[in-house]
C-alpha positions in Angstrom: 112.9 64.4 131.5 109.0 63.6 130.9 108.1 64.6 134.6 109.9 67.5 133.8 108.4 68.3 130.8 104.7 67.6 131.9 103.7 71.2 133.3 105.6 73.9 131.4 105.6 71.1 128.2 102.2 71.6 127.8 102.4 74.8 128.1 104.6 75.1 125.2 102.1 73.0 123.1 99.5 75.4 124.1 101.7 78.3 122.7 102.2 76.4 119.5 98.3 75.2 119.0 98.1 79.1 119.9 100.0 80.4 116.9 98.8 77.7 114.4 95.5 78.7 115.1 96.2 82.4 115.3 97.6 82.7 111.9 94.6 81.7 110.0 92.1 84.3 112.2 90.6 87.0 110.7 92.9 87.1 107.6 90.6 89.9 105.5 90.7 92.1 109.2 93.3 93.9 108.6 93.2 96.8 105.6 94.8 95.6 102.9 97.0 98.6 102.0 99.3 100.1 99.3 102.3 97.9 99.5 100.1 94.6 99.6 98.0 96.0 96.4 101.5 96.4 94.2 101.6 92.8 95.3 98.5 92.1 93.2 99.5 94.7 90.8 102.4 92.3 89.9 100.9 88.8 90.3 98.4 90.2 87.9 101.2 90.7 85.6 100.4 94.8 85.7 102.6 98.0 85.7 102.1 101.0 87.1 102.9 102.9 83.7 100.2 100.7 82.1 97.8 101.7 85.1 98.5 105.2 84.5 98.4 105.0 80.7 95.3 103.4 80.7 93.1 104.8 84.0 94.8 108.1 85.3 92.8 109.7 81.9 90.7 112.5 83.6 88.1 110.2 82.7 85.0 109.3 85.2 85.3 105.6 85.8 83.6 103.0 88.5 85.7 101.4 91.3 85.1 98.1 89.3 87.8 99.3 86.7 90.5 99.5 89.1 89.6 95.2 89.5 91.2 93.9 86.5 95.0 95.5 87.6 94.4 92.8 90.7 93.7 89.8 89.7 95.2 87.0 87.2 94.3 87.4 83.9 94.5 84.0 81.7 96.4 86.1 78.8 99.5 87.1 81.4 101.3 84.1 83.0 104.4 84.5 85.0 106.5 85.8 83.1 104.2 88.9 82.7 104.5 89.2 86.7 108.8 89.1 86.2 108.7 91.3 83.6 106.9 93.6 85.7 109.4 93.7 88.8 112.3 93.7 86.3 110.7 97.3 84.8 109.6 98.7 87.9 110.3 96.8 90.7 113.7 95.2 90.7 114.7 95.8 94.1 112.2 92.6 95.1 113.7 89.4 94.0 110.8 87.5 92.1 110.6 84.5 94.4 108.0 85.2 96.9 106.0 86.5 93.7 106.4 83.7 91.7 105.1 81.3 94.3 101.9 83.9 95.6 100.8 83.8 91.8 101.1 80.2 91.4 99.3 80.2 94.6 96.6 82.7 93.1 96.3 80.5 90.2 94.7 77.4 92.6 93.0 79.7 94.8 92.2 83.1 93.5 93.0 86.1 93.5 91.1 88.1 96.7 92.5 89.6 99.7 91.9 85.9 102.0 93.5 83.8 98.8 96.8 85.7 98.7 97.1 86.0 102.4 96.8 82.1 103.3 100.2 82.2 101.5 101.5 84.0 103.8 100.0 82.4 106.8 101.0 78.9 105.6 104.4 80.2 105.3 104.6 81.5 109.0 103.2 78.1 110.1 106.4 76.5 108.5 108.6 79.4 110.1 107.7 77.3 113.4 109.3 74.0 113.2 112.4 75.6 111.0 112.3 77.6 114.1 112.7 74.3 116.2 115.5 73.2 114.0 117.6 76.5 114.5 116.9 75.5 118.2 118.1 72.3 118.4 121.2 73.2 115.9 122.7 75.9 118.5 121.5 74.3 121.4 122.2 70.9 121.4 124.7 70.4 123.7 122.7 72.6 126.1 121.0 71.4 129.0 117.3 70.5 128.5 118.4 71.6 125.0 114.6 69.6 123.8 112.7 72.1 126.2 115.1 75.4 125.0 114.2 74.6 121.4 110.6 73.9 122.0 110.5 77.5 124.0 112.0 79.3 121.1 109.3 77.3 118.8 106.6 78.7 121.7 108.2 82.1 121.0 107.8 82.3 117.7 104.5 81.0 117.9 103.2 83.8 120.0 105.2 86.6 118.5 103.1 89.3 117.4 105.4 90.0 115.2 105.2 87.3 113.4 102.1 87.1 113.3 101.5 90.4 111.6 104.0 89.3 108.5 102.1 85.9 108.5 99.2 87.6 107.4 100.6 90.5 105.1 100.8 89.5 101.1 104.7 90.5 100.8 107.7 88.5 100.8 109.0 89.6 104.7 107.5 85.7 105.8 109.2 83.4 102.8 112.5 86.4 104.3 111.9 84.9 107.5 111.3 81.6 106.6 114.4 81.2 104.5 116.3 83.2 107.1 115.6 80.7 110.2 116.5 77.9 107.4 119.4 79.4 106.4 121.1 80.1 109.8 120.2 76.4 110.7 121.4 75.1 107.5 125.5 77.1 108.1 125.1 75.6 112.2 124.7 72.2 110.6 127.1 72.7 108.4 129.9 73.8 110.1 129.0 70.7 112.2 128.8 68.3 110.1 130.9 69.4 106.6 129.5 67.3 104.2 128.8 67.6 100.8 124.9 67.4 101.0 124.8 69.6 104.3 126.7 72.3 102.2 124.4 72.1 99.4 121.5 72.3 101.4 123.0 75.5 102.6 123.7 76.8 99.4 120.1 76.1 98.0 118.4 77.8 100.7 121.0 80.6 100.8 119.7 81.3 96.8 116.2 81.2 97.9 116.9 83.9 100.5 118.6 86.0 98.1 115.8 85.7 95.7 113.1 86.5 98.4 115.1 89.6 99.8 118.3 91.6 98.6 118.9 92.4 102.7 119.8 88.7 102.6 123.6 90.0 101.5 123.6 91.8 104.6 122.8 88.3 106.5 125.6 87.0 104.9 127.8 89.0 106.1 126.9 88.1 109.6 127.0 84.0 108.2 130.7 85.0 106.9 131.7 86.1 110.5 130.1 83.4 112.0 131.5 80.8 109.9 135.3 82.3 110.0 135.5 82.2 114.1 133.2 78.5 114.3 135.0 77.1 111.4 138.8 78.7 113.2 142.0 76.4 111.7 139.4 74.3 109.8 140.2 75.1 106.4 137.6 72.5 104.6 135.1 74.1 106.4 135.6 77.4 105.5 136.4 76.2 102.2 133.2 74.7 101.9 131.4 77.9 103.1 133.0 79.5 100.3 131.8 77.4 97.8 128.6 77.5 99.2 128.4 81.1 98.6 130.1 81.1 95.0 127.4 79.0 94.1 124.6 81.3 95.5 126.0 83.7 93.9 126.6 82.5 90.8 122.8 81.5 91.1 121.6 85.5 91.9 124.1 86.9 89.8 121.4 87.1 87.1 118.9 89.0 88.8 121.7 90.8 90.7 122.8 92.2 87.4 119.7 93.5 86.7 119.7 95.1 90.1 123.0 96.8 88.9 121.8 98.1 86.2 122.1 101.9 86.2 119.1 101.8 84.0 116.9 100.4 86.5 114.0 101.8 88.3 114.8 101.4 92.2 112.2 102.2 94.3 112.5 103.4 98.1 114.5 105.8 97.5 112.6 107.4 100.7 114.6 106.1 103.0 117.5 107.9 102.2 115.1 111.0 103.2 116.9 112.2 106.5 114.7 112.8 110.0 115.3 114.4 113.3 117.4 112.0 115.4 114.8 112.1 117.9 112.6 110.1 115.3 115.5 107.7 114.4 115.6 106.9 118.2 112.0 106.7 118.4 111.9 104.5 115.5 115.1 102.2 117.5 112.6 101.7 120.5 109.4 100.8 118.8 111.5 97.6 117.1 111.7 96.6 120.7 108.2 96.9 121.5 106.9 95.3 118.0 108.8 92.8 118.9 107.0 91.7 122.0 103.7 93.8 122.1 101.4 95.7 119.5 102.1 99.7 120.0 98.7 101.5 119.5 100.5 103.5 116.7 103.3 104.1 114.4 105.4 106.8 115.1 104.5 107.9 118.5 105.1 105.8 121.6 102.7 106.1 124.4 104.0 107.3 127.6 103.1 103.9 130.0 104.9 102.0 127.3 107.8 104.2 126.8 108.2 104.4 130.2 107.0 101.2 131.9 107.2 98.3 129.1 110.0 99.4 127.0 113.0 99.6 130.0 111.6 96.2 131.2 112.3 94.5 128.0 115.5 96.3 127.3 116.5 94.7 130.1 115.3 91.4 129.9 117.3 91.4 126.1 120.3 92.8 127.9 120.4 90.4 130.4 119.2 87.2 128.3 121.7 88.3 126.0 124.8 88.4 128.6 123.3 85.4 130.5 124.5 83.4 127.0 127.4 84.9 126.1 128.4 84.1 130.0 127.5 80.3 130.0 127.7 79.0 126.0 130.6 79.4 123.3 130.4 81.5 120.6 129.1 78.5 118.3 126.0 79.1 120.4 125.8 82.8 121.2 127.2 84.0 117.6 124.5 83.0 115.7 122.0 85.4 117.3 124.2 88.2 117.9 125.3 88.0 114.1 121.6 87.9 113.2 121.2 91.1 115.2 124.3 92.8 114.4 124.1 92.3 110.4 121.0 93.3 109.9 120.9 96.6 112.4 124.3 97.9 112.4 125.1 98.5 108.7 121.7 100.3 108.1 121.6 102.4 111.5 125.6 103.3 110.9 124.2 104.4 107.2 121.4 106.7 109.0 123.6 108.6 111.4 126.8 109.2 108.9 124.5 109.9 105.6 121.2 110.9 107.3 118.1 108.9 106.6 115.4 106.6 107.5 117.0 102.8 106.4 116.7 101.6 109.9 113.6 102.9 110.5 111.5 100.0 108.7 110.9 97.3 110.8 110.0 95.2 108.0 113.6 95.7 106.6 114.9 93.8 110.5 113.7 90.6 109.8 116.8 88.8 111.0 117.1 90.9 114.3 113.8 90.0 115.2 115.2 86.3 115.0 118.0 86.7 117.0 116.3 88.6 119.8 114.2 86.0 120.4 116.9 83.2 120.7 118.7 84.3 124.2 115.5 84.7 125.9 114.1 81.6 125.3 117.5 80.2 126.3 117.3 82.3 129.5 114.0 80.7 130.5 114.9 77.9 129.6 118.0 77.4 131.6 115.9 79.5 134.9 112.6 77.7 134.6 113.2 74.2 133.3 116.7 73.3 135.5 114.7 71.4 138.0 111.0 71.0 139.4 110.1 74.0 141.0 107.8 72.3 144.1 110.4 69.6 144.8 109.7 70.0 148.6 107.0 71.7 150.8 109.3 74.1 151.6 110.8 76.1 148.7 114.7 76.7 148.7 116.1 79.7 147.7 117.0 78.1 144.5 113.3 76.8 144.1 111.8 80.2 144.7 114.1 81.7 141.9 112.7 79.0 139.7 109.3 79.8 140.5 110.2 83.9 140.0 111.7 83.0 136.9 108.3 80.8 136.2 106.1 83.7 136.9 108.5 86.0 134.3 108.0 83.7 131.6 104.6 83.4 131.7 104.3 87.1 131.7 106.3 87.1 128.9 104.5 84.9 126.9 101.1 86.5 128.3 101.8 89.9 127.0 102.7 87.9 123.7 99.5 86.5 123.6 97.4 89.6 124.5 99.0 91.7 121.2 98.0 88.6 119.0 94.8 88.5 120.3 94.8 92.6 119.7 96.4 92.0 116.3 92.9 89.2 115.5 90.7 92.3 116.6 91.9 95.0 114.8 91.3 96.3 111.3 94.6 98.0 111.1 98.0 98.2 112.7 101.8 99.5 112.3 102.4 97.4 109.5 99.9 98.8 107.5 102.5 102.3 107.7 101.2 104.6 105.1 97.8 103.6 104.8 97.5 103.2 108.7 93.9 104.9 108.9 92.7 104.0 105.2 89.7 102.6 106.9 88.9 105.6 108.0 89.5 107.3 104.5 86.8 105.1 103.0 84.2 105.4 105.3 84.1 109.3 105.1 83.7 108.8 101.3 81.5 105.9 101.6 79.1 108.2 104.0 78.6 110.7 101.4 75.5 110.7 98.7 77.1 109.4 95.5 80.5 110.4 95.9 83.2 110.7 93.3 86.9 110.3 94.3 89.3 112.6 92.5 92.7 111.7 92.7 96.4 111.8 90.9 99.6 110.0 90.3 101.3 112.1 93.1 103.0 110.2 95.7 101.2 107.5 97.1 98.3 107.8 95.4 98.8 105.1 93.1 99.3 101.8 95.1 96.9 103.9 97.8 94.0 104.3 95.0 94.0 100.3 94.1 93.6 99.5 98.2 90.8 101.9 98.8 88.7 100.4 95.6 88.6 97.2 98.1 86.5 99.5 100.7 84.4 101.8 98.6 81.2 101.4 98.0 80.3 100.2 94.6 78.6 103.3 93.0 81.8 105.6 94.1 82.9 106.9 91.0 87.1 108.2 90.0 88.6 110.5 88.5 91.9 110.0 88.2 94.4 112.6 86.9 98.2 111.8 85.8 100.0 114.7 86.6 104.0 113.3 86.4 104.0 115.3 83.0 101.8 118.4 82.7 100.4 120.7 85.9 97.5 119.2 87.1 95.8 122.3 86.8 95.7 121.9 83.3 93.8 118.5 83.8 90.9 119.9 85.9 87.8 117.9 86.3 84.4 120.1 85.6 82.1 120.0 87.9 78.3 120.5 87.6 75.3 121.2 89.5 74.0 117.7 89.7 73.7 116.3 93.6 76.5 114.3 94.8 79.8 114.8 96.8 83.4 115.5 95.2 86.6 114.4 97.4 90.1 114.7 96.6 92.9 112.4 98.3 96.3 114.0 98.6 95.9 116.6 95.9 98.7 119.1 96.0 97.9 122.2 96.7 97.8 123.7 92.7 94.8 121.3 92.2 93.5 122.6 94.8 93.6 126.2 94.2 92.9 125.9 90.3 89.9 122.9 91.0 88.3 125.3 93.5 89.0 128.7 91.7 87.6 127.3 88.4 84.6 126.2 89.8 84.1 128.8 92.5 84.4 126.2 95.3 86.4 126.1 98.8 88.1 122.8 99.5 87.9 121.4 103.0 89.9 119.1 104.7 87.9 116.0 106.1 90.2 113.7 107.2 94.2 113.9 107.8 97.1 112.2 109.4 101.1 112.2 108.3 100.3 110.3 104.8 96.9 110.2 104.1 94.7 114.1 103.3 91.2 114.2 102.0 89.6 117.1 100.6 86.0 117.6 100.2 84.1 120.2 97.8 81.0 121.5 98.0 79.0 118.5 98.7 76.1 119.3 95.8 78.5 118.9 93.3 79.7 116.2 91.2 81.7 115.5 87.9 79.6 116.0 85.0 79.7 112.7 82.9 
C-alpha cells in the first residue's frame, strides 16, 4: 500500500496543500459585491429601511457616510444582527451571520476580515470531505486513496474556492451538508445514540445555515429508507433525529412561514426563456470544474468542446459507481444531486422561473458531482502500479490512460483556481460582475457626484460601490419608493464636476435632464448596471 501511495499520494498531498494555500490568497482581489455588502449591513445590526430613511434623503453626502452601515458598532450587538434578519431577510437563517458577527468582533469588519471566516470554513470542508469519503468507501478497494482523492478534488475545485472567498453563508452550508451526509452514513452503520445525536446536531446547524437544507433532508430520507430497509430501529432513530432537529429549528421556521414576513429572492419566480434555462444548467457543469469567463453566455469553445467531455465523464463515473457498488455507497451522491436540483428544476419547468439557475442554491449538487469522479479515478488509476513491467500490458496501458485523464482533470481545476486568484471578478458576483468597471469610470471624472435611488438592486450596489469610489466622490441618494422620483430632483449648478446616475429610471433621467437642460449619455452598461453621465461641467449645488 505504501508503495502504491508514493507516486499518486504525493500528487494528492500537493492538491491538498494547494487548496489550503490558495483559499487564503488574494482574499480581497475579487469585487466585494451586492450580497456581501448586505452581509456587512446585517452584522452592523442595520436594516435597509434605516439606511433609506437616514441617507436616501436627497442630500449630498460623502462616500464615508456609508461606512457606519458596514462596520460593527459598540451600541449594536448580536441581537441587532438577528433582528435585522427577522425584519428584512428572514429567508436567511442566522447561524452564519452570528458567526461572522463574532468573527468581526475579534478581527474587524473589513473585506479581508469577514472573508477570512469563509476561508477558514473552506479549509474545514476538506477534512469533512475526507470523512464522507471514508464512510462511503469503507469496503471499497483502495478506500483511503479514494477518500483522499475526493479531498483533493474538493481542494482544487474552483467552485469550492470561490465560495471559500465569499462573505456569505454558502461555504458554511457546504460544510454542514458534507458533515451531515457523513454523519448519516455513520449513524445508519453504527445505530448508536451518540451517532444519531451528532447527526441531529449537524442537521440543526444546517437548517440554521440555509433553508434549502430541507431539500437535502428529502434526499437523506430516501437514502435512509432504502439503506435502513427492514431495520426499523434505524428508521425510528432517523425519525427521532429529524424530529429533534425540526423542533430546534421550529422557532425560525415559524418566522419564515409568518405571512407578514418580508421575503426576498422574489426574482427567482420571474420566467425566463427555455434557452436561458438550458444554458444555466450547462453553466452548472462548467462552474464545477473550470472558470467560465462570463455568467450568462458560454464561449463556443467551452460549450462545444469542454462541456460535452465533462458531461461524458460525469455520466460514465456515475454509471461505473452504480454498476460496481451497492446503494449504500452510490445512493448518497445521487440523493445529494437529485434533491438539490430536481425540485427546483421541475418547479421552473412547470411554473416558470429561474430557481434552478443560481449555482449558489445547488451546493449539495456540487458535492455529489465529485464523489463518483473520485471513485472512478481511484479505481482506474490506483488499482496497481502502472510500470510493473518493461512492456506494458493492456491493463497497465488502461491505467496509464486513466492516470493521464486524472492528471488532466486535476490540471484543469488547478488552472481555474489560479484564474480565480488572478481575477478581480467572477460569476459568483452575478449582478455586480462589472462593478469595478463602473467605479473606474466614476473615479476618472473630476469631482464626481453619483446620483442613486432605491430602485431595483441599487441599495446593495451603492454599499458595495462605496468600497471602490475615491474619497472625494459625493453621493446624492434618492428614496423613490413612495413618491415619484421626479419630485426629488437634484439641483445642478455650473460649478466644475461630473454628475452620474446609476440605474436611474427613465422618468428620473428625463426630468433630471429637462430641469437642467442636459442630455444624459450612457457611459457604461451591462445586463444589470447602467451608468449615465450628464454634462461634465455640472455638479450638485451643495
